[in-house]
C-alpha positions in Angstrom: 36.8 9.6 -24.0 36.9 11.6 -20.8 40.3 12.5 -19.4 41.8 9.7 -17.3 44.5 10.1 -14.6 46.9 7.2 -14.7 49.4 6.3 -11.9 52.5 4.2 -12.7 54.6 2.4 -10.1 58.3 2.4 -11.1 60.2 -0.7 -10.1 58.7 -3.8 -11.5 56.1 -1.8 -13.5 57.7 0.7 -16.0 61.3 -0.3 -15.2 62.9 -3.5 -14.0 63.5 -3.7 -10.3 66.5 -1.3 -9.6 66.6 -0.2 -13.2 67.0 3.3 -14.6 65.4 3.1 -18.1 61.9 2.8 -19.4 61.5 0.6 -22.4 61.1 2.3 -25.7 57.6 0.8 -26.1 56.4 2.0 -22.7 58.0 5.4 -23.2 56.2 5.9 -26.5 53.0 4.7 -24.9 53.2 7.2 -22.0 53.9 10.0 -24.5 50.8 8.9 -26.6 48.7 8.7 -23.4 49.5 12.4 -22.6 49.1 13.5 -26.2 45.6 12.0 -26.1 44.7 14.3 -23.3 45.2 12.0 -20.3 47.5 12.7 -17.3 50.4 10.4 -16.3 51.9 10.3 -12.8 54.8 8.4 -11.3 53.6 6.7 -8.1 56.6 5.1 -6.5 58.1 4.0 -3.2 61.4 5.7 -4.3 62.2 9.1 -2.9 62.8 11.8 -5.5 66.5 11.7 -5.1 66.6 8.1 -6.4 64.6 8.7 -9.5 67.0 9.1 -12.5 66.7 11.8 -15.1 66.3 9.1 -17.7 63.0 8.1 -16.2 61.7 11.7 -15.6 62.6 12.6 -19.2 59.9 10.2 -20.5 57.5 13.0 -19.4 55.0 13.0 -16.5 52.5 15.4 -15.2 53.5 14.9 -11.6 55.1 12.7 -9.0 54.0 10.7 -5.9 57.3 9.5 -4.3 58.4 8.0 -1.1 55.2 6.0 -1.0 53.2 9.2 -0.7 55.5 11.2 1.5 56.3 13.5 -1.4 53.7 14.7 -3.9 54.0 17.2 -6.8 52.0 18.3 -9.8 53.1 20.5 -12.6 56.4 21.2 -10.8 54.6 22.4 -7.7 55.2 20.5 -4.4 51.9 19.6 -2.7 53.2 17.5 0.2 56.5 16.8 1.9 56.9 14.4 4.9 60.1 13.2 6.5 61.2 10.5 8.9 61.8 12.0 12.4 65.5 12.6 13.0 65.6 10.6 16.2 64.2 7.6 14.3 66.7 8.1 11.5 69.5 8.0 14.1 68.2 4.8 15.7 67.8 3.2 12.3 71.2 4.2 11.1 72.8 3.1 14.3 71.3 -0.4 14.0 72.5 -0.8 10.4 76.0 0.6 10.9 76.4 -1.9 13.8 74.8 -4.9 12.0 76.7 -4.2 8.7 73.5 -5.0 6.8 72.9 -3.0 3.6 70.5 0.0 3.8 69.7 3.2 1.9 68.5 6.5 3.4 66.6 8.2 0.6 66.3 12.0 0.5 64.8 14.6 -1.8 68.0 15.2 -3.8 70.3 12.2 -3.1 70.6 9.0 -1.2 72.8 7.9 1.7 74.3 4.4 1.7 75.0 2.3 4.8 77.3 -0.6 4.1 76.5 -0.5 0.4 79.3 0.6 -2.0 77.1 1.0 -5.1 73.5 1.0 -6.2 73.4 0.8 -10.0 72.2 4.1 -11.6 71.7 5.8 -8.3 74.7 7.8 -6.9 75.2 7.2 -3.2 76.9 9.2 -0.4 78.3 6.8 2.1 77.6 7.1 5.9 80.4 5.6 7.9 79.7 7.0 11.4 76.5 8.1 13.2 78.1 11.5 13.9 77.9 12.3 10.1 74.2 12.5 10.3 74.4 16.0 11.8 76.0 17.1 8.5 73.3 15.3 6.6 70.6 17.0 8.5 72.1 20.4 7.7 71.5 19.6 4.0 68.3 17.6 3.8 65.8 15.3 5.5 65.2 11.5 5.1 62.0 10.7 3.2 62.3 6.9 3.2 64.7 4.1 4.1 65.2 0.9 2.1 66.7 -2.3 3.6 68.0 -4.6 0.9 67.3 -7.7 3.0 64.1 -8.6 4.9 64.8 -8.7 8.7 61.8 -9.2 10.9 63.7 -8.0 14.0 64.1 -4.6 12.3 60.5 -4.7 11.1 59.3 -5.2 14.7 61.7 -2.7 16.0 60.3 0.2 13.9 56.8 -0.8 12.9 55.3 1.3 15.7 57.0 4.4 14.4 57.1 3.9 10.7 55.0 2.3 7.9 56.9 -0.9 6.8 56.4 -2.7 3.5 57.8 -6.1 2.9 58.4 -7.0 -0.8 58.1 -10.4 -2.4 61.6 -10.0 -3.8 63.2 -9.7 -0.3 63.5 -5.9 0.5 61.8 -3.7 3.1 60.9 -0.1 2.9 60.2 2.3 5.8 58.0 5.4 5.4 56.8 8.2 7.6 53.5 7.5 9.3 50.6 8.9 7.3 52.3 8.2 4.0 50.5 6.1 1.4 50.2 6.0 -2.4 46.4 6.3 -2.0 46.8 9.5 0.1 49.1 10.9 -2.6 46.5 10.1 -5.3 43.8 11.8 -3.1 45.9 15.0 -2.9 46.3 15.0 -6.7 42.6 14.5 -7.2 41.8 17.3 -4.8 44.2 19.6 -6.6 42.7 18.7 -10.0 39.2 18.7 -8.7 38.9 15.3 -10.3 37.0 12.2 -9.3 38.3 8.8 -8.4 36.2 7.3 -11.2 38.7 8.7 -13.6 41.7 6.9 -12.1 43.8 4.0 -13.2 46.9 2.5 -11.7 49.6 0.0 -12.8 51.5 -1.9 -10.1 53.2 -5.1 -9.0 54.1 -5.3 -5.4 53.2 -4.8 -1.7 53.5 -1.0 -1.6 51.0 -0.8 -4.5 48.2 -2.6 -2.7 46.5 0.5 -1.2 46.8 2.3 -4.5 45.2 -0.6 -6.3 42.3 -0.6 -3.8 41.8 3.1 -4.1 41.7 3.7 -7.9 38.8 2.8 -10.2 40.8 0.5 -12.5 43.7 -1.5 -11.2 46.1 -3.2 -13.6 48.6 -5.8 -12.3 51.8 -6.5 -14.1 52.4 -10.0 -15.3 55.3 -10.2 -12.8 53.2 -8.9 -9.9 52.7 -10.7 -6.6 49.6 -12.9 -6.3 48.1 -10.4 -3.8 48.3 -7.6 -6.4 47.0 -9.7 -9.1 44.0 -10.8 -7.0 43.1 -7.1 -6.4 43.4 -6.1 -10.1 40.7 -5.6 -12.7 43.1 -7.4 -15.2 46.6 -8.6 -15.5 48.8 -7.2 -18.3 52.2 -8.6 -19.5 55.3 -8.3 -17.4 57.6 -5.3 -17.2 60.1 -7.2 -19.5 57.4 -7.4 -22.1 56.3 -3.7 -22.0 53.1 -4.6 -20.1 52.3 -0.9 -19.5 52.1 -0.3 -23.2 49.9 -3.3 -23.8 47.7 -2.4 -20.8 47.1 1.1 -22.0 46.1 -0.3 -25.4 43.7 -2.7 -23.8 42.1 0.2 -21.9 41.7 2.1 -25.2 43.8 5.0 -24.0 46.4 4.9 -26.8 
């Protein structure tokens, strides 16, 4: 079989939403996939600073993170995009005032607004807008995640940022020009590979453009109806190691 390039969403696909561990079955399956000569990439809305070592240790050839704002292959960074600092300040000011829970995701860590803990992901609290100057001396914000859907916030920032609404009630905000499909395009260009060799596994709103772009789209059993409608087939849910079963059905392991 020709080499295939397989892109895996994280939350709701190879880990439970908010989780930090890949199931043993899926971990073994991804290792077999690579041993069989295929390439495996994480393709997630999470910024790099919120992806735990436990996940990375499964072994991947590269990373599309922040919904396409960050792209790497073979430990070489191919793309970095950030949310403009003035927008970050507006965003943080709103959430500090409203007391709603939000995360500013960076390359090496994450900043919490009104959220004491996020399981498995260490947070640095932001208590005052003036603290952003210290943050900006250390890093930039790749993505923001709001833990509750708020259409007022959506409308406030949708002209400046890409906004995804999730069926489980969260929102994510990305730099303009960021998409999972653009991240995949960059990987293909680097590899001098063709889209006909691509496969993706996903479950939610920020996977839609990826599912449309690749040659074969596999929806998780727990995916939204919109994702399922776009897919070539539906595998089992993340709780039932649907990635492993899907790879077997494709004849890749």
